[in-house]
C-alpha positions in Angstrom: 191.6 208.0 126.1 188.3 209.6 125.2 189.4 209.9 121.6 190.3 206.2 121.6 186.8 205.2 122.8 185.3 207.5 120.3 187.2 205.7 117.6 185.9 202.3 118.9 182.4 203.7 118.8 182.8 205.1 115.4 184.2 201.8 114.0 181.8 199.6 116.1 179.8 198.4 113.0 183.0 197.3 111.4 184.3 195.7 114.6 181.1 193.8 115.1 181.2 192.5 111.6 184.7 191.3 112.0 183.8 189.7 115.3 180.9 187.9 113.6 183.2 186.7 110.9 185.7 185.4 113.5 183.0 183.5 115.4 181.5 182.1 112.2 184.9 180.9 111.0 185.7 179.3 114.5 182.4 177.5 114.6 182.7 176.1 111.0 186.3 174.9 111.4 185.6 173.4 114.8 182.7 171.4 113.3 184.5 170.4 110.0 187.8 169.7 111.9 185.9 167.5 114.4 184.3 165.5 111.6 187.6 165.4 109.6 189.4 164.3 112.8 187.1 161.3 113.2 187.6 160.3 109.6 191.4 160.5 109.7 191.3 158.7 113.1 189.2 155.9 111.5 191.7 155.6 108.6 194.6 155.6 111.2 193.3 152.3 112.6 192.1 150.8 109.3 192.8 147.1 108.8 194.8 147.9 105.6 198.4 148.9 106.3 198.6 151.4 103.3 195.5 153.3 104.5 197.0 153.6 108.0 200.3 154.8 106.6 198.5 157.4 104.5 196.6 158.7 107.5 199.8 158.9 109.5 201.5 160.8 106.8 198.6 163.2 106.7 198.7 163.8 110.4 202.5 164.3 110.4 202.4 166.8 107.5 199.7 169.0 108.9 201.0 168.9 112.5 204.6 169.3 111.4 204.1 172.4 109.1 202.8 175.9 110.1 199.2 176.7 109.5 200.1 179.9 107.8 202.0 177.9 105.1 198.8 175.9 104.4 196.8 179.1 104.0 199.4 180.7 101.8 199.6 177.6 99.6 195.9 177.8 99.0 195.5 181.5 98.7 198.7 182.4 96.7 199.7 179.1 95.3 196.5 177.7 93.8 195.9 180.8 91.5 199.1 179.8 89.7 197.3 176.6 88.7 194.2 178.6 87.7 192.2 177.9 90.9 191.0 181.0 92.7 189.2 180.7 96.0 187.7 183.4 98.3 189.6 184.2 101.5 186.7 182.6 103.4 186.9 179.4 101.4 190.7 179.3 101.8 190.4 179.8 105.5 187.8 177.1 106.0 189.7 174.5 103.8 193.1 175.3 105.3 192.0 175.3 108.9 189.9 172.2 108.4 192.9 170.2 107.1 195.0 171.5 110.0 192.4 171.0 112.8 191.5 167.5 111.5 195.1 166.4 111.9 195.3 167.6 115.5 191.9 166.1 116.4 192.8 162.8 114.9 196.0 162.7 117.0 194.0 163.4 120.2 191.6 160.5 119.3 194.6 158.2 118.6 196.1 159.0 122.0 192.8 158.1 123.7 192.5 154.9 121.5 195.9 153.7 122.8 194.5 153.9 126.3 191.6 151.4 125.6 191.8 147.9 126.8 192.4 145.6 123.8 190.2 142.9 125.4 187.2 145.0 124.3 188.3 144.8 120.7 188.9 141.0 121.0 185.5 140.6 122.6 183.7 142.5 119.8 185.4 140.4 117.2 184.4 137.2 119.1 180.8 138.5 119.1 180.9 138.8 115.3 181.1 142.6 115.1 182.5 144.0 111.9 185.4 146.4 111.9 183.0 149.3 111.2 180.6 148.2 113.9 183.4 147.9 116.4 184.5 151.4 115.5 181.1 152.9 115.7 179.7 151.2 118.9 182.8 150.5 121.0 185.9 152.5 119.9 184.4 155.9 118.9 182.2 156.6 121.9 185.0 155.9 124.4 187.7 157.8 122.6 185.4 160.8 122.2 184.7 160.8 125.9 188.3 160.5 126.8 189.3 163.2 124.4 186.9 165.9 125.5 189.5 168.0 127.3 191.8 167.9 124.3 189.0 168.6 121.8 187.7 171.5 123.7 191.2 172.9 124.0 191.5 172.7 120.2 188.3 174.8 119.9 190.1 177.5 122.0 193.1 177.2 119.8 190.9 177.5 116.7 189.6 180.9 118.0 193.1 182.2 118.6 194.3 180.9 115.3 191.6 182.7 113.3 193.6 185.9 114.0 196.1 184.9 111.2 193.3 184.8 108.6 193.7 188.5 108.1 196.9 187.7 106.2 194.9 186.2 103.4 192.5 189.2 103.3 189.8 187.7 105.4 187.9 190.5 107.2 188.0 189.0 110.7 187.9 190.8 114.1 191.7 191.2 114.2 191.8 192.6 110.7 189.3 195.3 111.7 191.3 196.1 114.8 194.4 196.2 112.7 192.8 198.7 110.4 191.8 200.9 113.3 195.3 200.9 114.6 196.6 201.9 111.2 194.3 205.0 111.3 194.7 206.3 114.8 198.2 204.9 115.5 197.2 203.9 119.0 198.7 200.4 118.5 199.1 199.5 122.2 195.5 200.3 123.1 194.0 198.7 120.0 195.9 195.5 120.4 195.3 195.4 124.2 191.6 195.8 123.5 191.7 193.0 120.9 193.5 190.8 123.4 190.9 191.4 126.1 188.1 190.5 123.7 189.8 187.3 122.8 190.3 186.5 126.4 186.6 187.1 127.2 185.6 184.8 124.4 188.0 182.1 125.4 186.7 182.3 129.0 183.2 181.6 127.8 184.5 178.6 125.8 186.3 177.3 128.9 183.2 177.6 131.0 181.2 175.7 128.4 183.9 173.1 128.1 183.9 172.5 131.8 180.2 172.1 131.8 180.5 169.5 129.1 183.2 167.6 130.9 181.2 167.4 134.1 178.1 166.3 132.2 179.8 163.3 130.5 182.1 162.4 133.4 182.0 158.8 134.4 181.1 158.3 138.1 184.1 157.5 140.3 186.6 158.8 137.7 188.4 162.1 137.7 188.0 164.3 134.7 
């Protein structure tokens, strides 16, 4: 056991760098996926039927296919077309497409729970489609979707562990390298799991604080 902790101490700079990369990737894809989800959601309720169909096909494709396939298409497929991207760029793009689809689906689910009389009233008041979306629809669906959106952030953190398969030096990649050196696979992966659990616990606490802050009086969150 002492030898294992000595290994962790020896590789601590490498581990911390990987952890930094993991947290950076999670933060970026959570932000870009959030913005992308709003965009795709807006297109999903667009007045033009073809635009709505395109958005639905987008959501269906990225939800219905594995994330790893998206990453491999970008990392191994694009070079055959003469386009080469860094592992970080591939991870950001691939995750953003995927997360945007899930977030758009969460927002659509919340949208279906709105009273349609609100939309009729906004139209009667002379609101444009964009104004209705900005001032009436979006604020409400975001509030209703907070639990799902925060759960997606947790999923983003866990999903970053597959980025090592495209040579991205994240936390799991560094732990994998340590395991390949000392062959203490159980202890290394258990330690990695505990670190992920600690990070997720922090996100859960932050999510609960956000949910309480925006909760409507008299309504359960």
